[in-house]
SEPADREN-991443 format. One record per residue (C-alpha): x, y, z; residue number from 1; residue in three letters. Coordinates in pm, 1 decimal. Example, Ala and Ser with C-alpha at 12.3 -4.5 7.8 and 13.67 -1.06 7.14 Angstrom:
<recs>
<<1230.0 -450.0 780.0> 1 ALA>
<<1367.0 -106.0 714.0> 2 SER>
</recs>
This chain:
<recs>
<<80.1 159.2 2298.7> 1 MET>
<<-198.4 408.5 2217.1> 2 LYS>
<<-542.2 270.1 2133.2> 3 PHE>
<<-844.7 386.5 1938.5> 4 VAL>
<<-1198.3 256.1 1906.4> 5 ALA>
<<-1290.7 189.0 1544.9> 6 LEU>
<<-1666.0 193.1 1495.2> 7 ILE>
<<-1821.6 72.4 1171.1> 8 ALA>
<<-2196.7 93.3 1113.8> 9 ILE>
<<-2290.1 -133.1 824.6> 10 ILE>
<<-2601.8 -303.3 686.0> 11 PRO>
<<-2673.1 -614.3 890.2> 12 GLN>
<<-2658.9 -839.1 584.1> 13 GLU>
<<-2294.1 -733.1 530.1> 14 ARG>
<<-2187.2 -792.1 892.3> 15 GLU>
<<-1982.0 -1107.3 827.7> 16 GLU>
<<-1811.6 -943.7 528.2> 17 GLU>
<<-1715.4 -640.8 740.5> 18 GLY>
<<-1575.8 -858.2 1018.8> 19 ILE>
<<-1373.4 -1068.9 772.4> 20 SER>
<<-1230.6 -760.2 599.7> 21 LEU>
<<-1130.6 -603.0 932.4> 22 ALA>
<<-965.7 -920.9 1056.6> 23 LYS>
<<-772.9 -963.4 730.0> 24 GLU>
<<-643.7 -607.8 780.1> 25 ALA>
<<-520.1 -692.5 1131.4> 26 GLY>
<<-814.8 -634.5 1365.2> 27 ALA>
<<-876.4 -873.9 1651.3> 28 GLY>
<<-1185.0 -916.2 1865.4> 29 ALA>
<<-1505.1 -734.3 1776.9> 30 VAL>
<<-1816.9 -637.3 1968.5> 31 THR>
<<-2135.7 -640.2 1760.7> 32 ILE>
<<-2442.4 -431.1 1841.7> 33 VAL>
<<-2764.0 -468.1 1641.0> 34 LYS>
<<-2966.2 -159.5 1556.6> 35 GLY>
<<-3174.5 18.2 1298.7> 36 ARG>
<<-3093.6 314.0 1082.7> 37 ASN>
<<-3320.8 618.3 1100.5> 38 LEU>
<<-3193.7 854.1 831.9> 39 GLY>
<<-3296.4 1206.4 739.8> 40 LEU>
<<-3556.9 1094.5 490.2> 41 GLU>
<<-3886.2 941.9 595.1> 42 GLU>
<<-3889.0 564.0 569.7> 43 LYS>
<<-4093.3 389.8 303.0> 44 LYS>
<<-4428.3 249.9 403.4> 45 ILE>
<<-4546.2 -74.5 247.0> 46 PHE>
<<-4896.2 -198.7 330.2> 47 PHE>
<<-4895.3 15.6 643.9> 48 GLY>
<<-4560.1 -119.6 766.8> 49 LEU>
<<-4259.8 110.3 795.6> 50 THR>
<<-3947.5 -37.6 637.4> 51 LEU>
<<-3635.6 35.7 839.7> 52 GLU>
<<-3283.1 -69.8 763.9> 53 GLU>
<<-3128.4 -313.2 1011.8> 54 SER>
<<-2764.3 -231.8 1084.2> 55 VAL>
<<-2476.1 -378.4 1278.6> 56 SER>
<<-2238.2 -162.3 1477.5> 57 LEU>
<<-1894.0 -323.6 1483.7> 58 LEU>
<<-1666.4 -201.5 1763.5> 59 LEU>
<<-1294.2 -277.6 1751.0> 60 PHE>
<<-1027.4 -163.9 1999.7> 61 VAL>
<<-704.7 -128.9 1801.8> 62 LEU>
<<-359.0 18.4 1832.9> 63 PRO>
<<-357.3 361.5 1669.2> 64 ARG>
<<-91.2 252.9 1418.4> 65 ARG>
<<-309.9 -32.8 1295.6> 66 LEU>
<<-645.3 145.9 1297.0> 67 SER>
<<-595.8 343.3 974.2> 68 MET>
<<-519.8 26.6 776.2> 69 ARG>
<<-837.6 -141.0 905.8> 70 VAL>
<<-1046.3 173.5 847.9> 71 LEU>
<<-915.9 217.7 491.9> 72 LYS>
<<-980.1 -149.0 413.5> 73 THR>
<<-1341.9 -122.7 532.2> 74 LEU>
<<-1405.9 207.4 352.6> 75 VAL>
<<-1260.5 85.5 21.6> 76 ASP>
<<-1392.0 -272.1 17.4> 77 ALA>
<<-1742.1 -179.2 136.9> 78 MET>
<<-1764.8 127.7 -90.8> 79 ASP>
<<-1845.4 361.1 199.4> 80 MET>
<<-1769.8 674.5 -5.0> 81 GLN>
<<-2067.1 599.5 -231.7> 82 ASN>
<<-2354.8 839.0 -149.9> 83 GLU>
<<-2611.0 558.7 -182.2> 84 GLU>
<<-2426.0 346.3 73.8> 85 ASN>
<<-2562.5 377.1 426.9> 86 SER>
<<-2239.4 263.9 594.7> 87 SER>
<<-2026.3 476.8 825.6> 88 LEU>
<<-1688.3 419.7 989.6> 89 ALA>
<<-1482.0 635.4 1224.7> 90 PHE>
<<-1222.8 616.7 1500.9> 91 THR>
<<-1218.2 769.0 1848.7> 92 VAL>
<<-899.8 797.8 2057.4> 93 PRO>
<<-907.9 611.3 2388.4> 94 LEU>
<<-738.5 756.2 2695.0> 95 GLY>
<<-741.4 449.2 2916.5> 96 HIS>
<<-803.7 85.4 2825.7> 97 VAL>
<<-846.5 -206.9 3063.8> 98 ALA>
<<-944.0 -566.7 3004.5> 99 GLY>
<<-779.4 -636.4 2668.7> 100 LEU>
<<-696.5 -1001.3 2617.9> 101 ASN>
<<-321.7 -1062.7 2655.4> 102 ILE>
<<-319.2 -1279.0 2338.4> 103 GLN>
<<-470.0 -990.3 2144.3> 104 GLU>
<<-202.7 -752.7 2278.4> 105 LEU>
<<69.0 -992.4 2159.4> 106 HIS>
<<-101.3 -1016.2 1817.9> 107 LYS>
<<-102.1 -636.3 1789.1> 108 PHE>
<<264.8 -619.1 1888.7> 109 GLU>
<<352.8 -871.4 1616.9> 110 GLU>
<<148.8 -676.3 1357.3> 111 GLU>
<<329.3 -353.1 1442.3> 112 ILE>
<<671.3 -523.2 1447.2> 113 LYS>
<<591.5 -666.2 1103.0> 114 GLY>
<<523.6 -315.1 972.1> 115 GLU>
<<864.3 -196.1 1094.2> 116 PHE>
<<1045.3 -501.3 954.1> 117 ASP>
<<876.5 -460.2 612.0> 118 ALA>
<<944.7 -85.7 596.8> 119 GLY>
</recs>
């Protein structure tokens, strides 16, 4: 089974929504990293304080066959194609993977089998 890392960078206030959407589309475990977004434009200053956007980086390790469904779900449901949206999602192929939970591997196998049975 070939794996990819799906990375989604979303506003922190939409973190739970992003996780729920990904899991409904077949994703399993997620690693969450908190950060801040420093875009091309200078940040707004309010009473001498710089306002920065807090973001969450969601990292999923998924079978390649399942990753496009999860990515498309996130892009569509979170309106990532909208220019005013500061979200980003992408996949990166993984050459070697160690440490995946055996229950998660079985879940992925069932998801992929379900795709073949339905098609």
